[in-house]
VMD Tcl script that draws the C-alpha trace (Angstrom):
set ca {
  {-0.05 -0.33 -0.15}
  {1.54 3.51 -1.13}
  {1.04 6.42 1.18}
  {1.75 9.93 -0.91}
  {5.20 11.62 0.90}
  {5.94 8.67 3.02}
  {9.87 7.96 3.84}
  {9.60 3.90 3.17}
  {8.52 2.18 0.05}
  {5.46 0.87 1.49}
  {3.11 0.55 4.58}
  {1.38 -2.73 5.41}
  {-2.03 -2.80 7.33}
  {-3.14 -5.74 9.08}
  {-6.85 -6.21 9.29}
  {-8.46 -8.09 11.56}
  {-11.76 -10.07 11.76}
  {-14.67 -10.15 9.33}
  {-14.24 -7.28 6.88}
  {-15.66 -6.16 3.35}
  {-14.49 -7.49 0.39}
  {-14.76 -3.80 -0.76}
  {-11.26 -3.34 0.90}
  {-9.40 -5.08 -1.08}
  {-10.68 -3.13 -4.42}
  {-7.52 -1.37 -5.68}
  {-9.94 1.11 -7.75}
  {-11.44 2.25 -4.18}
  {-9.49 5.27 -2.57}
  {-9.08 5.00 1.21}
  {-7.65 8.03 3.46}
  {-5.07 6.96 6.39}
  {-5.30 8.70 9.76}
  {-2.58 8.82 12.13}
  {-4.55 8.49 15.69}
  {-2.89 9.56 18.81}
  {-2.17 6.73 21.06}
  {-2.71 8.00 24.50}
  {-1.63 4.69 26.49}
  {1.51 6.17 27.87}
  {-0.20 9.09 29.11}
  {-3.05 6.70 30.88}
  {-0.28 4.96 32.52}
  {1.08 8.07 33.86}
  {-2.10 9.10 35.15}
  {-2.54 5.78 36.91}
  {0.77 6.03 38.48}
  {0.06 9.36 39.81}
  {-3.47 8.21 41.16}
  {-1.77 5.29 42.68}
  {0.86 7.12 44.54}
  {-1.89 9.46 46.20}
  {-4.40 6.55 46.68}
  {-2.55 3.20 47.31}
  {-0.43 2.97 50.53}
  {1.53 0.11 49.02}
  {2.67 1.49 45.64}
  {5.72 2.71 47.54}
  {7.54 2.39 50.72}
  {6.57 5.05 53.39}
  {10.27 6.62 53.43}
  {10.32 6.97 49.39}
  {6.68 8.58 49.66}
  {7.60 11.10 52.12}
  {11.14 11.79 50.01}
  {9.41 12.24 47.06}
  {6.76 14.90 48.37}
  {9.52 16.67 50.03}
  {8.38 15.55 53.22}
  {10.35 15.14 56.70}
  {11.17 11.48 57.40}
  {14.01 10.07 59.75}
  {16.99 8.97 57.55}
  {17.19 4.98 57.71}
  {20.03 2.75 56.15}
  {19.96 -0.68 54.74}
  {21.36 -3.76 56.10}
  {23.91 -4.96 53.31}
  {27.39 -6.55 53.78}
  {29.58 -4.70 51.19}
  {31.95 -7.45 49.05}
  {35.38 -6.97 49.02}
  {35.40 -6.67 45.41}
  {32.82 -3.82 44.36}
  {33.93 -4.18 40.28}
  {31.53 -6.44 38.50}
  {32.90 -9.71 36.54}
  {32.85 -8.81 32.81}
  {33.10 -5.02 33.28}
  {36.01 -2.51 33.75}
  {37.39 -2.10 37.45}
  {35.82 0.94 39.45}
  {37.78 4.15 40.14}
  {37.50 5.86 43.58}
  {34.50 7.70 42.96}
  {32.67 5.02 41.21}
  {33.53 2.92 43.89}
  {32.06 5.37 46.71}
  {29.01 5.71 44.74}
  {28.16 2.10 44.76}
  {29.04 1.64 48.19}
  {26.50 4.72 49.09}
  {23.96 3.44 46.85}
  {23.81 -0.41 48.25}
  {22.87 0.94 51.45}
  {20.40 3.40 50.95}
  {16.92 3.20 50.28}
  {16.95 6.38 48.04}
  {19.91 7.33 45.92}
  {21.01 9.95 43.37}
  {23.83 9.47 41.09}
  {25.16 12.53 38.86}
  {26.97 11.26 36.31}
  {29.01 13.87 34.16}
  {29.87 13.38 30.39}
  {32.27 10.60 29.87}
  {32.21 9.34 33.38}
  {31.31 5.80 33.24}
  {27.45 6.19 34.19}
  {26.39 2.85 32.21}
  {29.48 0.70 33.82}
  {28.29 2.07 37.57}
  {24.54 0.98 36.78}
  {25.48 -2.17 35.75}
  {27.79 -2.56 38.53}
  {24.95 -1.81 40.97}
  {22.42 -3.62 39.57}
  {24.91 -6.86 39.89}
  {25.00 -6.39 43.36}
  {21.48 -5.60 44.17}
  {20.97 -9.01 42.15}
  {23.10 -10.37 44.67}
  {21.35 -9.42 47.79}
  {17.62 -9.07 46.76}
  {15.26 -12.00 46.33}
  {12.95 -10.62 43.47}
  {13.72 -9.13 40.21}
  {15.75 -5.92 39.63}
  {13.89 -3.47 37.30}
  {15.92 -1.09 34.90}
  {14.23 1.50 33.20}
  {15.16 4.18 31.00}
  {13.47 6.71 28.86}
  {14.42 5.56 25.24}
  {14.63 2.42 23.83}
  {18.26 2.79 22.94}
  {19.47 3.56 26.49}
  {17.79 0.48 27.75}
  {19.15 -1.74 24.84}
  {22.94 -0.33 25.85}
  {22.51 -0.43 29.88}
  {20.83 -4.19 29.22}
  {24.20 -5.08 26.93}
  {26.33 -4.28 29.93}
  {24.49 -5.94 32.55}
  {24.48 -8.74 30.37}
  {28.41 -9.28 30.56}
  {27.96 -9.81 34.15}
  {26.31 -13.04 33.75}
  {23.25 -12.26 35.01}
  {19.53 -13.34 33.37}
  {18.50 -10.57 31.36}
  {15.33 -9.92 29.88}
  {14.78 -7.01 27.30}
  {10.78 -6.05 27.54}
  {9.71 -4.52 24.59}
  {6.32 -3.14 24.07}
  {4.21 -5.51 21.85}
  {4.25 -2.69 18.93}
  {8.29 -3.03 19.03}
  {8.77 -6.64 19.10}
  {9.37 -6.95 15.32}
  {11.76 -4.24 15.05}
  {15.37 -4.40 14.92}
  {17.19 -3.88 18.13}
  {21.11 -4.38 18.97}
  {20.28 -6.90 21.82}
  {18.10 -9.30 19.95}
  {19.10 -12.26 22.07}
  {17.88 -10.48 25.11}
  {14.33 -10.07 24.21}
  {11.61 -11.72 26.05}
  {10.26 -12.95 21.96}
  {13.56 -14.22 21.04}
  {14.00 -15.99 24.58}
  {10.28 -17.42 24.13}
  {11.60 -18.89 20.95}
  {14.83 -20.63 22.36}
  {13.46 -21.38 26.05}
  {9.79 -21.65 25.58}
  {9.90 -25.40 25.24}
  {8.82 -27.47 21.90}
  {4.82 -26.86 21.61}
  {5.47 -22.94 21.69}
  {8.30 -23.33 19.02}
  {6.50 -25.23 16.93}
  {3.56 -22.96 16.75}
  {5.71 -19.79 16.54}
  {7.43 -21.71 13.66}
  {4.23 -22.77 12.23}
  {2.80 -18.90 12.37}
  {5.90 -17.31 10.88}
  {5.77 -19.52 7.89}
  {1.98 -19.55 7.03}
  {1.50 -15.92 8.58}
  {-1.90 -17.16 10.48}
  {-2.93 -20.04 12.81}
  {-6.19 -21.42 13.14}
  {-8.66 -20.09 15.67}
  {-7.89 -23.17 17.68}
  {-4.12 -23.19 17.49}
  {-4.14 -19.43 17.96}
  {-5.74 -19.77 20.93}
  {-3.30 -22.50 22.12}
  {-0.43 -20.35 21.24}
  {-2.05 -17.46 23.21}
  {-2.23 -19.54 26.23}
  {1.42 -21.17 26.29}
  {2.79 -17.66 25.16}
  {1.29 -16.01 28.33}
  {2.45 -19.07 30.53}
  {5.97 -19.08 29.27}
  {6.47 -15.27 29.47}
  {5.35 -14.94 33.01}
  {7.93 -18.06 33.58}
  {10.88 -16.15 31.52}
  {10.26 -13.02 33.56}
  {9.99 -14.34 36.89}
  {13.28 -16.38 36.36}
  {14.84 -13.31 35.35}
  {17.38 -11.41 37.55}
  {17.07 -8.08 35.68}
  {14.43 -6.90 33.57}
  {14.87 -4.11 31.54}
  {12.50 -1.67 29.67}
  {11.13 1.92 28.86}
  {9.22 3.51 31.85}
  {5.92 2.97 29.97}
  {6.65 -0.35 29.24}
  {6.97 -0.66 33.11}
  {3.11 -0.77 33.32}
  {2.61 -3.63 30.96}
  {0.25 -6.21 31.96}
  {3.14 -9.07 31.54}
  {4.75 -7.22 34.78}
  {1.85 -6.95 36.89}
  {2.21 -10.01 38.79}
  {6.42 -9.66 38.78}
  {7.46 -8.84 42.44}
  {10.19 -5.96 41.97}
  {11.34 -4.09 44.79}
  {14.31 -2.47 43.66}
  {14.12 -0.13 40.53}
  {17.06 1.41 38.84}
  {16.46 4.50 36.85}
  {19.06 5.53 33.82}
  {19.05 8.63 32.18}
  {16.39 9.97 34.82}
  {17.05 13.39 34.19}
  {15.81 13.28 30.60}
  {12.28 12.13 31.95}
  {9.28 13.79 33.56}
  {8.37 12.69 36.79}
  {5.10 10.99 35.78}
  {6.85 8.76 33.52}
  {9.26 7.82 35.85}
  {6.45 6.93 38.62}
  {5.00 4.31 35.90}
  {7.75 2.19 37.10}
  {8.15 3.05 41.00}
  {4.50 2.76 42.01}
  {5.13 -1.13 42.11}
  {5.81 -1.58 45.63}
  {9.49 -0.57 45.62}
  {11.52 -0.06 48.48}
  {14.76 0.63 47.07}
  {15.03 3.24 44.19}
  {18.30 4.21 42.23}
  {18.21 7.59 40.20}
  {21.16 8.08 37.79}
  {21.58 11.24 35.77}
  {22.72 14.61 35.35}
  {20.77 17.58 36.04}
  {23.30 19.81 34.34}
  {22.50 18.40 31.21}
  {19.38 18.63 29.11}
  {16.02 17.50 30.74}
  {13.01 16.62 29.58}
  {11.55 17.54 26.35}
  {7.91 19.03 27.16}
  {6.31 20.32 23.96}
  {3.38 22.52 25.48}
  {4.53 25.58 27.48}
  {2.05 25.90 29.97}
  {2.92 22.24 31.39}
  {6.55 23.32 31.15}
  {6.27 26.44 33.30}
  {3.96 24.45 35.55}
  {6.98 22.66 36.58}
  {6.80 19.51 34.47}
  {10.14 20.57 32.64}
  {12.06 19.60 35.98}
  {12.74 16.03 36.38}
  {12.27 13.87 39.64}
  {16.19 14.15 39.86}
  {16.63 17.82 39.86}
  {13.98 18.56 42.23}
  {15.22 15.73 44.76}
  {18.50 17.75 44.55}
  {16.71 21.07 45.18}
  {15.09 19.50 48.16}
  {18.42 18.62 49.99}
  {18.85 15.00 49.13}
  {22.60 15.37 48.05}
  {23.73 13.28 44.72}
  {27.02 11.32 44.36}
  {29.05 12.77 41.58}
  {31.28 10.49 39.50}
  {34.40 12.76 39.20}
  {36.64 10.98 36.75}
  {36.13 11.78 33.05}
  {37.37 9.64 29.98}
  {36.18 11.11 27.06}
  {37.35 14.67 26.39}
  {41.07 15.70 25.90}
  {42.28 17.70 29.09}
  {42.23 20.95 27.37}
  {38.41 20.22 26.46}
  {37.14 19.23 29.90}
  {38.60 22.31 31.71}
  {35.70 24.70 31.05}
  {32.61 22.44 31.81}
  {34.51 21.48 35.00}
  {34.90 24.97 36.41}
  {31.62 26.13 34.73}
  {29.36 23.40 35.64}
  {30.49 20.85 38.11}
  {32.62 23.13 40.54}
  {35.93 22.50 39.34}
  {35.72 18.71 40.55}
  {36.12 16.82 37.60}
  {39.38 15.08 36.84}
  {40.81 13.31 33.90}
  {41.01 9.71 33.34}
  {42.49 10.07 30.11}
  {46.23 12.03 29.17}
  {46.84 14.19 26.34}
  {48.79 11.76 24.75}
  {45.73 9.18 25.07}
  {43.77 12.22 23.00}
  {46.66 12.46 20.03}
  {45.23 11.23 16.54}
  {48.12 9.97 14.72}
  {48.32 10.07 10.89}
  {46.16 13.04 10.49}
  {47.20 16.03 8.38}
  {45.74 18.67 10.66}
  {47.41 21.01 13.04}
  {45.45 23.25 15.09}
  {45.98 27.02 15.35}
  {47.46 26.41 19.12}
  {49.79 23.85 19.21}
  {49.15 21.33 21.69}
  {45.65 22.34 22.38}
  {42.83 20.70 20.12}
  {39.97 23.48 20.40}
  {39.49 26.91 18.93}
  {36.68 29.37 18.68}
  {36.54 30.78 14.97}
  {34.63 34.27 15.15}
  {32.26 35.00 12.27}
  {30.54 37.91 11.55}
  {27.78 36.81 9.26}
  {23.97 37.78 9.81}
  {21.38 35.09 10.83}
  {18.07 35.00 8.99}
  {14.90 33.55 9.07}
  {14.80 29.46 7.41}
  {12.11 28.92 5.04}
  {9.91 27.52 7.39}
  {9.48 30.82 8.96}
  {10.07 28.94 12.65}
  {13.71 28.88 12.81}
  {17.01 30.32 11.96}
  {20.17 29.80 9.80}
  {23.40 31.69 9.29}
  {25.12 31.01 5.63}
  {28.38 32.31 6.45}
  {28.70 30.00 9.40}
  {27.20 27.10 7.14}
  {30.33 27.86 4.80}
  {33.04 27.79 7.50}
  {31.54 24.46 8.74}
  {31.73 23.07 5.08}
  {35.34 24.56 4.75}
  {36.08 23.05 8.23}
  {34.72 19.53 7.38}
  {36.22 19.39 3.95}
  {39.76 20.10 5.64}
  {39.50 17.24 8.46}
  {38.70 14.87 5.90}
  {41.25 16.13 3.08}
  {43.80 15.59 6.28}
  {42.74 11.72 6.94}
  {39.81 11.85 9.60}
  {36.68 9.47 8.47}
  {33.37 11.34 8.17}
  {31.97 9.22 10.75}
  {34.48 10.54 13.24}
  {32.68 14.29 12.50}
  {30.02 15.38 14.02}
  {27.99 18.88 13.46}
  {26.07 20.36 16.24}
  {23.76 23.28 15.49}
  {20.38 24.16 17.75}
  {18.32 25.26 14.71}
  {16.86 23.09 12.50}
  {16.89 25.85 9.78}
  {20.78 25.65 10.02}
  {20.78 21.90 10.01}
  {19.00 21.47 6.68}
  {20.95 24.61 5.13}
  {24.02 23.01 6.17}
  {23.31 19.42 4.33}
  {22.06 20.98 1.35}
  {25.13 23.33 1.12}
  {27.37 20.48 1.36}
  {25.80 18.29 -1.39}
  {25.43 21.49 -3.78}
  {28.64 23.47 -2.89}
  {31.08 21.11 -0.90}
  {34.49 20.81 -2.48}
  {34.57 17.16 -1.96}
  {32.20 14.68 -3.41}
  {28.98 14.83 -1.72}
  {28.88 11.24 -1.05}
  {31.82 11.77 1.61}
  {29.74 14.20 3.22}
  {26.80 11.53 3.63}
  {29.10 10.06 6.95}
  {29.10 12.99 8.87}
  {26.65 13.55 11.33}
  {24.72 16.60 11.30}
  {22.09 16.85 14.40}
  {20.73 19.22 16.87}
  {22.07 19.18 20.75}
  {19.22 16.78 21.69}
  {20.18 14.10 19.41}
  {23.77 14.37 20.36}
  {23.03 14.02 24.12}
  {24.65 10.82 25.61}
  {26.67 10.40 22.59}
  {30.53 11.19 21.38}
  {32.45 11.78 18.46}
  {35.98 12.36 17.70}
  {35.73 15.81 16.21}
  {32.81 18.14 17.03}
  {31.77 21.26 15.22}
  {29.60 23.61 16.70}
  {27.64 26.45 14.97}
  {25.74 29.02 17.11}
  {23.77 30.73 14.28}
  {22.84 33.55 16.32}
  {23.99 36.89 15.10}
  {21.76 39.89 15.54}
  {22.12 43.22 18.05}
  {18.59 43.44 19.17}
  {16.73 39.96 19.64}
  {19.16 38.01 21.62}
  {20.24 34.47 21.18}
  {17.31 32.28 22.18}
  {17.82 28.98 23.69}
  {21.91 29.21 23.44}
  {21.16 30.85 26.84}
  {20.23 27.68 28.32}
  {23.47 26.43 30.27}
  {22.47 22.78 30.10}
  {22.45 23.21 26.54}
  {25.61 24.37 25.99}
  {27.31 21.91 28.38}
  {25.89 18.78 26.39}
  {27.27 20.62 22.87}
  {30.84 21.21 24.31}
  {31.38 17.71 25.72}
  {30.56 15.55 22.64}
  {34.17 15.62 21.51}
  {36.90 13.10 22.24}
  {40.09 14.53 20.26}
  {38.88 18.28 19.64}
  {36.20 21.03 19.07}
  {35.52 23.75 16.79}
  {32.93 26.36 18.08}
  {31.71 28.62 15.02}
  {29.80 32.25 16.42}
  {29.66 35.89 16.70}
  {32.02 36.18 19.84}
  {30.65 40.03 19.92}
  {26.99 39.07 20.26}
  {27.31 36.04 22.37}
  {29.45 37.48 24.78}
  {26.54 39.57 25.97}
  {25.26 36.47 27.99}
  {27.10 35.95 31.06}
  {27.43 32.06 30.30}
  {29.10 32.35 26.54}
  {31.39 35.55 28.06}
  {32.69 33.27 30.22}
  {33.27 30.78 27.72}
  {34.61 33.11 25.16}
  {36.85 34.48 27.24}
  {38.28 31.21 28.55}
  {39.32 30.61 24.87}
  {40.84 34.10 24.45}
  {42.80 33.86 27.96}
  {44.25 30.21 26.48}
  {44.71 31.79 22.88}
  {42.02 29.69 21.33}
  {39.87 32.61 19.90}
  {40.54 33.33 16.17}
  {38.95 35.24 13.38}
  {39.81 35.41 9.59}
  {39.47 32.74 6.73}
  {40.46 29.29 7.37}
  {43.44 29.46 5.43}
  {45.01 32.34 7.55}
  {43.42 32.41 11.07}
  {44.68 35.04 13.06}
  {43.87 36.01 17.14}
  {40.65 37.83 17.93}
  {42.22 41.00 19.39}
  {39.06 43.08 19.55}
  {37.86 43.55 23.43}
  {35.02 41.06 24.08}
  {31.91 43.48 25.47}
  {30.88 42.96 28.64}
  {27.62 40.62 29.68}
  {24.06 42.56 30.23}
  {23.59 41.84 34.10}
  {19.99 40.60 34.86}
  {17.88 41.18 37.86}
  {18.54 38.40 40.43}
  {15.70 36.24 41.48}
  {14.99 37.21 45.12}
  {13.39 33.86 45.98}
  {15.88 31.74 44.17}
  {18.10 30.90 46.84}
  {21.28 29.60 46.52}
  {21.91 27.98 43.30}
  {25.07 27.39 40.91}
  {25.01 30.18 38.62}
  {25.17 27.77 35.73}
  {23.16 25.07 37.24}
  {19.47 24.17 37.96}
  {17.34 26.70 38.97}
  {14.26 26.59 41.36}
  {11.16 26.45 39.82}
  {8.58 25.69 42.64}
  {8.20 27.10 46.47}
  {6.38 26.51 48.97}
  {4.14 29.60 50.65}
  {6.86 29.00 54.14}
  {9.99 28.95 51.66}
  {8.86 32.46 49.90}
  {7.52 33.79 53.20}
  {10.68 33.47 54.64}
  {12.70 35.56 52.29}
  {14.34 38.74 53.54}
  {11.40 41.10 53.69}
  {13.81 44.41 53.47}
  {13.72 43.29 49.77}
  {10.55 44.66 48.27}
  {9.19 42.36 45.73}
  {5.71 43.91 44.68}
  {4.02 47.33 45.09}
  {1.94 47.40 48.48}
  {-1.08 48.07 46.21}
  {-0.16 44.91 43.98}
  {-3.07 42.54 43.37}
  {-3.85 39.61 41.56}
  {-6.68 37.03 41.68}
  {-4.34 34.38 40.52}
  {-1.90 35.12 43.22}
  {-1.19 32.52 46.26}
  {-0.77 35.04 48.50}
  {-4.35 36.38 47.95}
  {-5.77 33.29 49.23}
  {-7.51 33.30 52.91}
  {-5.52 32.56 56.14}
  {-7.32 29.02 56.34}
  {-6.11 28.29 52.52}
  {-2.43 29.33 53.18}
  {-1.98 27.49 56.20}
  {-3.79 24.23 54.31}
  {-1.47 24.70 51.63}
  {1.69 26.19 52.91}
  {3.56 23.19 52.34}
  {2.67 22.48 49.01}
  {5.33 23.34 46.17}
  {3.59 25.14 43.43}
  {5.43 27.35 40.66}
  {7.21 30.40 41.76}
  {5.39 32.78 39.36}
  {2.26 31.93 41.18}
  {3.32 33.51 44.00}
  {5.24 36.91 42.69}
  {4.58 36.48 38.75}
  {5.70 39.97 37.99}
  {9.31 39.55 39.46}
  {9.79 35.76 38.57}
  {8.40 35.32 35.36}
  {9.51 36.60 32.00}
  {6.94 38.81 30.63}
  {6.63 40.83 27.08}
  {5.95 44.86 27.25}
  {2.40 44.09 26.54}
  {1.73 41.64 29.31}
  {3.46 44.26 31.90}
  {1.15 47.41 30.47}
  {-1.87 45.04 31.15}
  {-0.60 44.22 34.54}
  {-0.26 47.69 35.53}
  {-3.60 48.65 34.38}
  {-5.17 46.11 36.26}
  {-3.19 46.90 39.36}
  {-4.29 50.51 38.83}
  {-8.14 49.29 38.37}
  {-8.01 47.19 41.58}
  {-6.14 49.73 43.53}
  {-8.75 52.17 42.99}
  {-11.55 49.51 43.55}
  {-9.86 49.20 46.82}
  {-9.71 53.08 47.92}
  {-13.64 52.89 47.08}
  {-14.50 50.13 49.00}
  {-12.35 51.63 52.08}
  {-14.27 55.06 51.49}
  {-17.56 53.16 51.65}
  {-16.51 51.09 54.70}
  {-16.01 54.66 56.44}
  {-19.02 55.63 55.44}
  {-20.61 52.67 56.98}
  {-18.96 51.98 59.96}
  {-17.05 55.06 60.67}
  {-13.52 55.85 61.04}
  {-12.83 53.77 64.01}
  {-14.50 50.99 62.93}
  {-12.79 50.80 59.90}
  {-9.25 51.29 61.37}
  {-9.94 48.20 64.02}
  {-11.31 46.16 61.16}
  {-7.94 46.95 59.05}
  {-5.86 45.99 61.72}
  {-7.81 42.75 62.56}
  {-7.35 41.97 59.18}
  {-3.39 41.74 59.05}
  {-2.93 40.03 62.48}
  {-2.19 36.73 60.66}
  {0.89 37.97 58.79}
  {-1.04 39.07 55.55}
  {1.33 42.58 55.89}
  {3.81 40.62 53.34}
  {4.82 42.49 50.51}
  {3.18 41.11 47.33}
  {-0.30 40.65 49.92}
  {-3.25 41.18 47.67}
  {-4.76 44.06 49.66}
  {-8.03 44.17 47.60}
  {-8.65 40.31 48.37}
  {-8.63 41.20 52.30}
  {-12.18 42.71 52.41}
  {-13.54 39.08 51.22}
  {-12.02 38.02 54.39}
  {-14.44 39.44 56.90}
  {-16.98 36.69 56.93}
  {-14.17 33.71 56.76}
  {-13.63 33.16 60.58}
  {-11.91 29.74 60.15}
  {-15.05 28.34 59.22}
  {-14.64 24.78 57.73}
  {-17.25 25.17 54.88}
  {-15.56 28.53 53.68}
  {-12.04 26.64 53.80}
  {-13.12 24.01 51.28}
  {-14.84 27.06 49.24}
  {-11.22 28.74 48.86}
  {-9.74 25.32 48.29}
  {-11.82 24.91 45.27}
  {-11.56 28.75 44.13}
  {-7.38 28.40 44.35}
  {-7.79 24.83 42.52}
  {-9.64 27.15 39.74}
  {-7.16 29.93 40.05}
  {-4.36 27.83 39.25}
  {-6.37 26.34 36.43}
  {-7.14 29.39 34.98}
  {-3.24 30.46 34.92}
  {-2.36 27.95 33.16}
  {-4.54 28.46 30.56}
  {-3.74 32.10 30.02}
  {-0.40 30.92 28.90}
  {0.47 30.40 25.31}
  {0.98 26.74 24.33}
}
mol new
graphics top color blue
foreach p $ca { graphics top sphere $p radius 0.5 }
foreach p [lrange $ca 0 end-1] q [lrange $ca 1 end] { graphics top cylinder $p $q radius 0.2 }
display resetview
């Protein structure tokens, strides 16, 4: 069946049940619609429901820790082995060994693994020791199938029984570990009768109803036996809610790449009566991808790993990197990891031999190439491209290939799809080498390169303007991923004058300049960039953000108590500020009830925390003025009805509960006269607050 504009040759459609013969008529035209599959989101919703309503979904310790509630620390009884390294895997270094020791004796552990520090080896080693101490299976999950396959392969090298559970829709797709999949083991270990039925089904395509029923019965039984006998079950988060795992007892779960998943995704694999949880990731790299801005602003883009770090759970950081040349690892270590990264490779280990390529600064395989070409909108109108940078990227790639570097060793990273498409087309149409040579060069986005590496990386920044800014290039995590993919060398192509206006990029470019790795001019005659870099534009600091790493994670959610204890000497909002969608405008009973519930910070202080446009600010100012006038009229009417003395006494009584905080919505205080702690009114306030939270989210552009 041919579908217009599809990428493959043909699409097969399986029709089950009795179908009218007209379906098979070639003269009849049919329309194929892609229907959204809500299975993944249904499972996430059920996981959230189970966490709230099922006391057995997780242990009491994990329940309180996940919600940020105080709970006594506890240690697990576990006799540490003399040798921590697992068979079939490389020996552990000191920081890896320390991380493994800490994980085995704690019910909740976080492992932060910067680029090239061996997270996968540590994860496989932890799983090996967990299997030795637990009676049931160990469940290993990750957000992507590629990551699951990679970790399953590592764990299999230790000699454990590993089963790779795939979604039924993916059982016929290719995988790097076909011998570990459940369907393959069913063929090999399922017994003679299932094996015969499987072979018969593959030969004739469909079994008779009687044989098909028998096959499904045997398959269900054998799959359960294989899963129950396995030491480790590896799957994605959504597959953790598969019906085939419903009767499998798993008390220990390890989550790999946990910082790339949303909290509901991770909960799917946790709400199974889990007693021990291990989260592995790096909150200084890219987080989960959330398309909807409403959901992202509300906190869905913050991973569970990141939130637990902000709640005070200290992760164990792996500190020895084995990927980058020591020169390449210096800036990421200082900017993102407090200078704690050590090098497990030397400069001699990262010297490419037999290559006719010389770096502008000898012994330093990196440089920033300043280009002043202007950016422009791509043909789609939703992305950007930079023709000058694209031409320079082609020159760099061609020179590397001429010097003896294989195309597959080169990676080009660009943050914009428009630039990626333009570079691909430019290389094939205007490249100086045979167009087939460029096909081996991988050109992709930062997100596509996360978790991967190349010998040589070229980063094209694209943005080059005097007004619009640099877009999401300002995201520190995106920059961290981009500059930590290279093993032997990296070239960053961009406009140093424009990028240096941002604090993070200023430090990066200034680092290149201090190390004599900042150049300009044609590639055949590069010369040092001598102009003075403009100072970065200082942004207003968030008064409630607390002490956070300059280029690390930022607080997204706060409780009312956290907001209230901020230094009151720093005014955040004018005294007349009023916003019906502000949590501070809630009554005292509602605030007391919700004072420990984390909510997005802009709901408490939207004008200070959230980035709003000029039109939004004007609209907010007009609303403030209107509500201030209403408040003045109400006070005048109150004085006329009760007299000056009564009005003054009422005003004093209204502020006895601490509502004199700056940012307090004074226009709402008049609504609190009849509350007096009434239980019925408190319920109404809760409904009002939920409606206001919903209205606020719906008011954001998605």
